[in-house]
C-alpha positions in Angstrom: 9.8 27.8 0.2 13.4 27.5 -1.1 14.8 24.5 -2.8 17.2 22.7 -0.4 20.8 22.6 -1.6 23.2 21.1 -1.3 21.5 17.8 -1.2 22.8 14.8 0.7 24.2 12.0 -1.5 21.2 9.8 -0.6 18.7 12.5 -1.5 20.5 13.4 -4.7 20.7 9.8 -5.9 17.0 9.1 -5.0 15.9 12.2 -7.0 18.2 11.1 -9.8 16.7 7.6 -9.8 13.1 9.0 -9.9 14.0 11.5 -12.7 13.2 8.8 -15.3 9.9 7.8 -13.8 8.1 6.2 -10.9 9.9 3.5 -9.0 9.3 1.4 -5.9 11.8 1.2 -3.0 13.8 -1.8 -4.2 13.9 -0.3 -7.7 15.2 3.0 -6.3 18.0 1.1 -4.3 19.1 -0.8 -7.5 19.1 2.5 -9.5 21.1 4.3 -6.9 23.7 1.5 -6.8 23.9 1.5 -10.6 24.1 5.3 -10.9 26.8 5.6 -8.3 28.8 2.7 -9.6 28.3 1.0 -6.2 29.8 3.9 -4.3 26.5 4.8 -2.6 25.3 1.9 -0.6 21.8 2.5 0.6 20.2 0.1 3.1 16.5 -0.1 3.9 16.8 2.2 6.9 18.7 5.0 5.0 16.4 4.8 2.0 13.1 4.7 3.8 14.2 7.4 6.3 15.2 9.5 3.3 12.0 8.8 1.5 10.0 9.8 4.6 11.8 13.1 4.9 11.6 13.8 1.1 7.8 13.2 1.3 7.6 15.7 4.2 9.7 18.2 2.2 7.5 17.7 -0.9 10.5 16.5 -3.0 8.7 13.3 -3.9 5.1 12.0 -3.7 3.6 8.6 -3.4 2.5 7.4 -6.9 0.3 4.6 -5.5 0.7 0.9 -5.2 1.3 -1.1 -8.4 2.2 -4.6 -9.2 5.8 -4.8 -10.4 5.8 -7.2 -13.4 9.6 -7.7 -13.2 9.5 -8.9 -9.5 6.3 -10.8 -8.8 2.6 -10.2 -8.3 3.2 -8.4 -5.0 1.9 -4.8 -4.8 4.6 -2.2 -4.1 4.5 1.4 -3.2 5.8 3.6 -5.9 7.3 7.1 -5.7 7.6 10.0 -8.2 9.3 13.4 -8.3 7.2 16.5 -7.5 7.8 19.8 -9.2 9.8 20.8 -6.1 11.9 17.7 -6.4 12.6 18.4 -10.0 13.7 21.9 -9.1 16.0 20.6 -6.3 17.6 18.0 -8.6 18.1 20.6 -11.4 19.6 23.1 -8.9 22.0 20.4 -7.6 23.1 19.4 -11.1 23.7 23.0 -12.0 25.8 23.4 -8.8 27.8 20.3 -9.9 28.2 21.6 -13.4 29.5 24.9 -12.1 32.0 23.1 -9.9 33.3 21.0 -12.8 33.6 24.2 -14.9 35.7 25.8 -12.2 37.9 22.7 -11.9 38.4 22.6 -15.7 39.3 26.3 -15.8 41.9 25.8 -13.1 43.3 22.7 -14.8 42.5 20.7 -11.7 40.9 18.0 -13.8 40.9 17.1 -17.4 37.9 17.0 -19.7 38.1 13.2 -19.9 38.0 13.0 -16.1 35.0 15.4 -16.0 33.0 13.2 -18.3 34.1 9.9 -16.7 36.1 8.7 -19.7 39.3 6.9 -18.8 
């Protein structure tokens, strides 16, 4: 089975959020907002619809229910990257890096713009 690329922004940011470890839905939404500097707004419907498709595509797996000590004592369903999810994220990041390289070669962006420095 091939790794799906390009990824939608929602799928990319969810995979990116899970790259540092297991997270529950609300934690994923907060991480996506932070990682995208607020440019990707993910409501419950978008996120849980994406998670459902990503589970079916074996990009992520349920990591079980845990108590989130930062929230309260409520049990939350956690998700983690699968090997296929890691491959999809790596392939997408390589595609982005290649695109930035082309833009730099053609002087369409500066190095500081490519790294996010202003």
